[in-house]
N, C-alpha and C positions, 0 to 999 in steps of 0.2 A: 914802590917798582919792584922790592925787592922780594916781593910774593911771587911774583908773575910767572910761570914760566918760561925756562930760557928763551926761545924762539919769542914768543909772544913781549917779550921785554928788553929784546935788542930789536924789532919793529917799531916798539912804541920807543924806546930812544933816538931810531933812524928819521921818523918823522916828526918829534920833539910834542910826543903824547905830552898832555897834563894830564896826574890822574885828581879823578874829582870824584865826590862824595853821590850814588843818584838809590832815593827812594825806592823799594820794588816793593810793589806789594801784592801775595800771593791771596787772594783771597777767593772763596765758594766757587765764583765763578770762572777761576783759571782751572782748577783741577777738573778732569774728566769723571764720568761715571766709573768707569774703573776702579780710576785711582780713589776716590770718596769711598766707594763701598770696600774696597780693597785695606784703606786705614781705619775701618771702623765694624769690620766683621771680626770673627775670630780666623786664626789662622788656618782653620781645618774648615772653614765653612768658604765652597766656590763660589765666586761673584756670576751671578745670571749675566747672561752677554747675547742674548737673541731672546727677539721679541716683532711683533707685529708691526707695523705702520700703523701709525693714527690711536691705535691700542695697543698695548703691550699687555700680552698676552702670557703672566707665570704659571708657569708648575712648581711652587717651591715645596721642596722637601720639608722633612720636620724639623731639622737642625736651622731653618728658616724663621719661624714663627716669632718669635722672641726679637727680630728685628725686620718685619714684613713691611710695616707701616713705614719706615725710615729708608729702606729698599724703592716702596715705590714709589715715593716722594723724589726720591738721588736722582731716580730713574725719570719722573715726569719733569722736573730740573732742565735735567740736564739734554734733551732729545724738544724740541722745538715745534715735531710732527704727533707727537705724543700728545693725544690730550685726556687717555681716563688708561691708568694704569690695575691690570685683575687679576686675579690670581685661584686658579682653579682650585673647587675642594673637594675631596675625598667620596663624597657625596654625588653618585650618580642617578641620575635616571634611568631606573631598567626597563622601561619601554622605549626610549629612543636613544637611549645612551648617550645622551652629551654629560657632561660636565657643568654643576652649577657652580659660580662663581661670587666672588666675593671681590667689592671695589677694594681696592688699597691707596689709591690718591687721583686727585681730579675728578672731571665729571663724571656721572651713576650714568655714564652708553656704553652699552655694549655693542650698540651696532656699528660695524667698521667697513671700510674697502681697504683692498689689495689685489696687488696684481703678482700672477704667478704662471708661471709657462706660457708667456704672451697671452693671457687672461685677465680679465678683471673680474673679480668675485666681491659680493655684496652678500652681507648675512650678520644676523647679529649671535654673538656667542655665547649666549644666557641659553638659546631657546636650536642648539645646530652644534655638530661637532665639526671640528674644525682644526687641522695641525700641519702647521707647513713646517714642518723639519720630515712631508711626508712629498715633500718637496718634488727629492731626486726621482724617489720609486715611482709618484703620480708619471712623472716624463720616461720612466725604464718603459712602462709598461705600455703609453702611446708610442713611442720609438717601434712596440711592433708591429706595431697597424699601420695598413694601409688606406687607399681611400676605397678598395669596394670591398672594405670590410663590412657586414652590418655588428655590431658591439651591442650585448643586453649587460649593461650595467645593475644588477643587483637590488645592492644596496650604497646607490647615488649620491647618496647628502647634499647636496649643494652644488655637485656640479666636477671634482676637482680630477676628474675622470673622463667625467662626458663633455665638459666644454671644452676644451682643449683638445680632444680628441677628434672634435668635428671642425671645429676653428683653425687647427694645424695641421691634422691630417683629411678631413672633410670626408669622417664616416659617419651612414647616419649610424644611431645611439637611439638607443628606447631605455631609456633612463630612469629606476624608481626608485621610492626614498616611503618608511612606513610615516614618520615624523611628519608632520601637514607643514609644520614649518622650512623643514627643509625642501619640501616640495616646495612651496612658494618661492624659496630661494632661486631654487631651479631656475621656474621660469622666468624668475630675473634674470638671471645672469645669462641664459640662452638668448634672451634680448639686448641683454648690454651688451652681448658680445655678437651679435649677428648671425647667430645659429639656431635659430627658433625651427627652419624647417628642418634640421638636421636633428635636433636632439627633439628626441617624442619621451614627454615625462608622464610620468602616472605613480601615484600615491596609492599602493598595495602591499600586502603582505608578501615578503619578500619569498617566502615558496609557493604561495599561490601565484608571482608572476614566474616564476620558471618555469610550474607546471603549463600555464597557459598561454608563454613565450610565443611559442612559435605560432598559433591557433594567430596573438595580438597582431604577430610578424604579416602574419598571408593574409591577413583582413585590412590592416591598414598601411602597407605598403605601397606607394605610388603605383609598380604592376595591378595592385590589387583595385587600384582604385577605378584603374582609369579601362579595366577590361570586363567585357561585354560576359553575359548567365553561358553564355553560347560558346565563349572562345576563355574559356578562363586561364588563369595564370602559371606558368609552374608552383611549384614546394618552393619555399625558402626556408633558407635554417640562418641562426648566428656562427660567426667565425670567430665570436669570443664571447664569453660570458665572464664580468668580472664582479669578484665576492668579497668587498673590503670592508668585512666584518669581523676582524678575527678574534672578537670573544665567541661567538658563536655563529660563524659564517658555515663550519665545518662542518655542523647539526643539518644545514641545509641541503648538503650534497643530496640526501637520498631521494628529492624532489628528481632530482635526473633519471633516475632507473626506468627504462622503462618509455623517457619522451619521448622516444624514436618507433616506440613498438611499430610494427606495422611498414614502416617507411625506408628498409632497409634498401629497397630497388632503388634509392637516391644516392644511397654512397658504396657501390658496387666499384667507384673510383674514387669517389668525393671523400675528402676529409671528413669526420667530424668539429664541432667546436673542440675549441683547446678552454679550457677552465682556469682563473686564476684564481684560487684563493687561499684567502691572507690567515691567521692561526696564531697563535700562542704557543712557547712550549718550557719548559724551567726544565727539562733535559739536558744531561748532560751532551748526548749527540742529539741536539735540537733536529737535525735537519731528518736524522729518521723516524722523529717520534713524530716532525709533521705530518712525513710520510703516511705513515701507520693511521693516525690520524684520519685525513682523507680517504686511505683506503678502508676502513672500515666501517666510517658513516656513506662512502659509495658502494660499497659490498661488493670488491671484488678487488684485485692486482691489477697494478697500471703495468705495464710496461717497461725496463729502464727506460728502453729510449725514446718513449713519447710522459718523460715527466722531468720537468726542474725543481729544485728546490733552491730560494736565493734567501738569505739573510737580509732583512730590511735594515732591522734597528734594535739595539738594548733599550727597551720599557721601563726595566727597572733589575737589581741587582736579580742573576741566573733567571734573567725571562725575558724573552728574545719573541720580537714579530718576527712572521716570513711568509713568504708567498710559495705556497706549493702551483706553477703552472702543469697544467697537463693535460693531454689528446682526452676525449669520453673516451672511456673503453668501450670497445661495442656489444659488450658482456651486461656492463650496466644499460647503456644506450639502447638496447633492444632488447630488454627485460622483460619475461613475462610472456602470455601465449600468446599465441597467433590471434588477432581481432581485423574487426572490419569497424572502421570506424563508421562507413559509411550507414549499417548496421546500426549500429547508436545511439547517429544520430536520428535515424526513422522513429528509436523508440522513445529518444529525447523528445518528441515533438517538431509543434511548428517553430520558425526564428532560430533551430540551433543550426549549425556550423561547422564543415572541417574540412578532412580530406578521406577520401576511400582509396583500398588499398595499393588502386593505381597510381595514388598519389595528386589524384584532383581533387580539385574546391567542388564540395557540395555544399546543398542548401534546400533545407526542408524548408517550403516556401509556406507562409501563411501568416504568419508574425515574428511580434520582434522577439528578440533572444536576449542570453547572456551577450552574447559576443555585443552588440550595438549596443547595453549599459558599459561594457567595456571602453567603448569609443568617445561615450560622454566623457568617461572621468578622464581619458584624456584629453579633453576636449577645455574643461573647469579654468 
């Protein structure tokens, strides 16, 4: 008893406690993931601590490479819900911008399901892009929306913006992605969260989608589908455009130049859309650099009161991801000489559809046109 702290020794004596030997076995099961990895990894290598449910999705830096398989096995052993541990490789698909994966431990299964922002998402890590570290950023944008907003998600992926915007804010969202796999899971996730009536999925090139967004909205919205030819619905536009493709999104901003040309009469008092464009910067003043990138691409200056630059996260040493949210400048929106869409439609021939100079929908009778094809794309 002499080796015990004084208070413990006094208590033991007061209750006539007896000192006995007890074998305590501290085996592999006793220690946590963090404790085991800290004991086997070099001191200068940080322990990975965050991963998704069912599939632990790691992004191991170069210093982990000699230990990646044991890291994977420990995570698999110590987390009963994890079935597969994968690591993102440096190789990226240049067309659809998702990273190739390698299995470190467990089943060779890349499809997973997880919850974010009150929504369930299903997808295949090996064919689409997903990053759980962006959950707060997704929610930050969604909290800016209201039920009356129409949202155009240009690079929607599997729906981390579109689905919660529809489910939590009851927004109507036109969501597009060029990747057929993302488009597939966007439809699945819309149905899984019971918002397929609010999320309209498309599988198109982003620039083409921006340029056709107004015609698509005005030909497929509930108002358009219930209005007779003699009583045309008023012109509609999106309140927000979301462009979450930080590697290249700024290069698509030129598609907004002239998008509202000929429709100035609708914006004497109404506001033009807000665009949320993501980008990367390695500059010392990354916020100024992000704004510079946006203004160069859209072709004009943005009034200081109409723009906000938000730092999202560090993605690498001296490289940040940012979001530039700005009101579409009138100089860009109405860029170009005055034009009559009605005359253009007449020249385009049967089946064309759009708006005349007064903002009324006009259609040249006599055949199926491109807009009909867009409707078919939406419902496939």
